[in-house]
C-alpha positions in Angstrom: 117.9 181.5 15.1 118.2 178.5 12.7 115.7 175.7 13.1 117.3 172.3 13.6 115.8 169.1 12.3 115.7 165.9 14.3 114.4 162.7 12.6 112.9 161.4 15.9 112.0 164.0 18.6 110.7 162.8 22.0 109.1 165.5 24.1 109.6 164.6 27.8 112.4 162.9 29.6 110.4 160.8 32.1 110.6 157.1 32.3 108.6 156.5 29.2 110.5 158.9 27.0 113.8 157.6 28.3 112.8 154.0 27.7 111.8 154.8 24.1 115.1 156.5 23.4 117.1 153.6 25.0 115.3 150.9 22.9 115.7 153.0 19.8 119.4 153.3 20.6 119.7 149.6 21.1 118.2 149.1 17.7 120.6 151.5 16.0 118.1 154.4 15.7 119.1 157.9 17.0 116.6 160.1 18.8 116.6 163.4 20.7 114.8 164.1 24.0 113.6 167.6 24.9 113.0 168.0 28.6 111.8 171.0 30.5 113.9 170.4 33.6 117.3 172.2 33.5 119.4 169.2 34.3 119.2 165.7 35.7 119.7 167.1 39.2 117.1 169.8 39.0 114.8 168.0 41.5 114.5 164.8 43.4 112.4 162.3 41.5 111.0 160.8 44.7 108.8 157.9 45.4 109.1 154.1 45.2 107.8 152.2 42.1 106.9 148.6 41.9 108.0 147.4 38.5 105.9 144.6 37.1 107.0 141.5 35.3 104.4 141.8 32.5 105.1 145.4 31.5 107.8 147.5 33.2 110.3 144.6 33.4 109.4 143.6 29.9 110.4 147.1 28.8 113.7 146.8 30.7 114.5 143.6 29.0 113.9 145.2 25.6 116.3 148.0 26.7 119.0 145.6 27.7 118.9 146.9 31.3 117.1 144.2 33.3 120.2 142.9 35.0 121.2 146.4 36.1 117.7 147.0 37.3 117.9 144.0 39.6 120.9 145.6 41.3 118.8 148.6 42.5 115.8 146.7 43.7 114.8 147.7 47.2 115.1 144.6 49.4 112.0 144.1 51.4 110.0 146.6 49.4 107.3 144.1 48.4 106.1 143.9 52.0 102.7 145.3 52.6 100.4 146.3 55.4 96.7 147.3 55.4 95.3 149.0 58.5 92.0 150.5 59.6 91.4 153.9 61.1 91.9 152.6 64.7 95.4 151.2 63.8 94.4 147.6 63.7 96.5 145.6 61.2 94.1 143.7 58.9 96.6 142.4 56.3 100.4 142.0 56.7 102.6 140.4 54.0 106.3 140.0 54.1 108.6 140.2 51.1 110.0 136.8 50.7 111.8 137.7 47.5 109.5 135.7 45.2 107.1 138.4 44.1 106.8 139.7 40.6 106.7 143.4 41.4 110.0 144.5 43.0 110.3 148.1 44.3 112.9 150.5 43.1 113.5 154.2 43.8 112.1 156.3 40.9 115.2 158.5 40.8 117.6 155.5 40.6 115.6 154.0 37.8 115.6 157.3 35.9 119.4 157.5 36.4 119.8 153.9 35.0 117.9 154.9 31.8 119.7 158.3 31.5 123.1 156.8 31.9 122.4 154.2 29.2 121.9 156.9 26.5 124.6 158.5 24.4 125.8 161.9 25.6 123.8 164.7 24.1 120.5 162.7 23.7 118.7 164.8 26.2 118.3 168.5 25.6 117.7 170.0 29.0 115.8 173.2 29.8 113.5 172.9 26.8 110.0 173.7 27.8 107.5 173.4 24.9 105.1 176.2 24.0 103.4 174.5 21.1 103.6 172.2 18.2 102.1 172.4 14.7 102.0 170.2 11.6 104.0 171.1 8.5 102.6 168.5 6.2 103.7 165.1 5.1 104.0 163.9 8.7 106.5 166.6 9.7 106.0 168.9 12.7 107.5 172.0 14.2 107.9 172.3 18.0 108.6 175.6 19.7 110.1 176.4 23.1 110.0 179.1 25.7 113.6 180.2 24.8 112.4 181.2 21.4 114.0 178.2 19.6 112.2 175.7 17.4 112.9 172.3 15.9 111.4 170.2 13.1 111.0 166.5 13.1 109.8 163.7 11.0 108.5 161.7 14.0 107.1 163.5 17.0 106.6 161.5 20.2 104.6 163.1 23.1 106.0 161.7 26.3 105.3 164.9 28.2 102.8 163.8 30.8 99.3 164.5 31.9 99.2 168.1 30.6 100.9 167.2 27.3 101.5 170.0 24.8 101.7 167.4 22.1 98.3 165.7 22.8 96.3 168.5 21.0 97.7 167.4 17.7 95.8 164.2 18.0 93.0 164.6 20.6 90.9 167.3 22.2 90.7 165.3 25.5 91.9 166.8 28.7 92.4 165.2 32.1 89.5 165.6 34.6 89.5 165.7 38.4 88.8 162.2 39.8 87.3 163.4 43.1 90.4 162.4 45.1 92.9 164.8 46.5 96.3 163.9 48.0 98.3 165.7 50.6 101.9 164.5 50.2 104.2 164.5 53.2 107.8 163.3 53.9 109.3 162.2 57.2 113.1 162.3 57.0 115.5 160.1 58.8 112.5 158.1 60.0 114.5 155.5 62.0 115.9 158.1 64.3 113.7 161.1 64.0 110.3 159.4 63.5 110.6 155.9 65.0 106.9 155.5 65.7 106.0 156.2 62.1 108.8 154.0 60.8 107.6 151.1 62.9 104.0 151.7 61.8 104.8 151.7 58.1 107.3 148.8 58.1 109.6 148.0 55.2 107.4 148.3 52.2 104.0 149.6 51.1 101.5 150.7 53.6 97.7 151.5 53.3 95.3 152.6 55.9 91.7 153.1 54.8 88.3 154.1 56.2 85.5 156.6 55.9 86.3 157.4 52.2 89.9 158.5 53.1 93.2 157.1 54.0 96.9 157.0 53.9 99.3 155.4 51.2 102.9 155.3 52.2 106.3 153.8 51.4 109.6 153.5 53.2 112.2 155.0 50.8 115.7 153.6 50.2 117.2 156.7 51.9 115.3 155.8 55.2 112.6 158.5 54.8 108.9 157.9 54.7 106.8 159.1 51.7 103.2 159.5 52.6 100.0 160.4 50.7 97.0 161.4 52.8 94.1 160.8 50.4 90.6 162.3 50.7 87.4 162.3 48.7 87.0 166.0 48.3 85.6 168.8 46.1 88.1 170.0 43.5 88.5 173.4 45.2 89.2 172.0 48.7 92.9 172.3 48.5 92.7 175.9 47.3 91.3 176.9 50.7 94.4 175.8 52.6 97.6 177.8 52.9 100.3 175.2 52.3 103.1 177.8 52.8 102.2 177.7 56.5 102.9 174.1 57.5 101.2 174.2 60.9 98.0 175.6 59.4 98.0 173.2 56.5 98.6 170.2 58.8 95.7 171.2 61.1 93.4 171.6 58.1 94.2 168.1 56.9 94.1 166.5 60.4 90.6 167.8 60.9 89.5 165.2 58.3 91.1 162.4 60.4 89.5 163.2 63.8 89.2 160.0 65.8 91.9 158.1 63.8 94.8 156.4 65.6 97.4 158.8 66.8 100.1 156.9 65.0 98.3 157.4 61.8 97.7 161.1 62.4 101.4 161.4 63.1 102.1 160.8 59.4 100.7 164.3 59.0 101.4 165.9 62.3 105.1 165.0 62.4 105.9 165.6 58.7 108.8 167.6 57.5 107.1 168.6 54.3 103.6 169.0 53.1 102.4 169.4 49.5 98.9 169.3 47.8 98.1 167.1 44.8 94.9 166.7 42.9 94.4 163.4 41.1 93.4 163.7 37.4 92.7 161.2 34.7 91.8 161.0 31.0 88.6 159.3 30.0 88.8 155.5 30.2 89.3 154.3 26.7 91.0 157.5 25.4 92.2 157.0 21.8 92.5 159.0 18.6 92.5 158.6 14.8 95.9 158.1 13.2 97.6 161.4 12.6 100.7 161.2 10.4 104.1 161.7 12.1 103.0 162.0 15.7 101.9 159.7 18.6 101.8 159.7 22.4 102.9 157.5 25.2 102.6 157.2 29.0 100.5 159.8 30.8 100.2 161.9 27.6 98.2 159.0 26.1 96.3 157.6 29.1 96.9 159.4 32.4 95.0 157.6 35.2 94.7 157.6 38.9 97.5 155.7 40.7 95.3 153.0 42.2 96.2 150.3 39.8 99.9 150.9 40.2 100.4 150.8 36.4 101.4 154.4 35.4 105.1 154.1 35.3 105.0 150.5 34.1 102.7 151.4 31.2 104.9 154.4 30.2 107.9 152.2 30.0 106.2 149.5 28.1 104.7 152.1 25.7 108.2 153.5 25.1 109.6 150.1 24.4 106.8 148.9 22.2 106.9 152.1 20.2 110.6 151.9 19.7 110.4 148.2 18.7 107.6 149.0 16.2 109.8 151.7 14.6 112.7 149.3 14.3 110.6 146.5 12.9 109.0 148.6 10.2 112.3 149.7 8.6 111.6 153.4 8.0 107.8 153.1 7.4 106.8 155.5 10.1 103.1 155.3 9.5 103.0 151.5 9.6 105.0 151.6 12.8 102.7 154.1 14.5 99.6 152.2 13.4 100.9 148.9 14.8 102.0 150.6 18.0 98.6 152.3 18.6 96.7 149.2 17.8 98.2 147.6 20.9 98.4 150.9 22.9 94.7 151.6 23.0 93.3 148.4 24.5 96.3 148.1 26.9 95.7 151.6 28.2 92.0 151.2 28.4 92.3 148.0 30.5 94.6 149.6 33.0 92.5 152.8 33.2 89.4 150.9 33.9 91.2 148.9 36.6 92.5 152.1 38.1 89.0 153.7 38.1 87.5 150.6 39.7 90.2 150.6 42.4 89.5 154.2 43.2 85.8 153.5 43.6 86.5 150.5 45.8 89.1 152.1 48.1 87.2 155.3 48.7 83.8 153.8 48.8 81.6 153.2 51.9 83.2 149.7 52.4 86.7 150.5 51.2 88.6 148.9 54.0 86.4 145.7 54.0 86.7 145.4 50.2 90.5 145.8 50.3 90.8 143.2 53.0 88.8 140.8 50.7 91.0 141.7 47.8 94.3 141.0 49.5 93.1 137.8 51.2 91.0 136.3 48.4 91.8 138.4 45.4 93.1 137.2 42.0 96.5 135.5 42.0 99.4 137.5 40.5 98.2 140.9 41.8 
């Protein structure tokens, strides 16, 4: 099997990798994305994202897609409710359309980026097994199907467990102490009206006793819920998630005494899936390695409690592409400029995320979050 060469190879077709490819395309530079999923329709992307003016939307402007982005914004999605374990509403904010963090469906945003790329940019079903340097900034990437490529610029946009990261760093994500149990309640308006009324139109938080619920109403009318617990890393291993009734009972045991409406977000769920939350060390960085760099979670995976992961990935992709375009073929100068801005940006958000985790799941999590939303910094 012959080995094809690609001047710019992006490993990973998530939001960051797609944004990088789109901004490169806008600037007349071809790239190729290698994505492990078999097609764009392999799985639902799920989840709502708030796209921030200062990073995610900035990336969309660079991609020439901001106007199209505004067409897929979820009206009412910036509403927010914060409840205590007894169901008392402590903070309620409506979406008046003036906020700087509009909500969109992750899948719709991914489609927007995918559809903006030339046909053939994404190579589907290409799961990476490894990568190695060939000298002079060139790299070889191998895939599970036995094929391989070479590239003059290798971009690792392949997430928390990146196969490209070992080329530049020995760091690995570590368990943060928080486990999620993810649930969906489909057709909430008709099948789960109590839960739909409880969550409202936008983002929902309920906190207390070092645990809680994080939820969104999706654009398809379903409810997407994360039950969050401070737990040992092995806690989820002791639950049989193939048996929904057993799994629900195991999780509900940690919410004894909570309001029945809140417990219903687990008890009435149509799906149930375990998730451990991992993060790279705050301030993760590496020495310049010729011909390779990282973006998004591959560079700075963090817990979701600052709401910055997708936004940073998109900004990383846009900033990397703009640096490549600005340096006219001088790859090393482009990567050095990009990483000079990447490292402090990622460190600041990772520190914010870690601090938010400690606050939300501390002894006074509910009280501190009430204080944050009622007297916290402007522009949050």
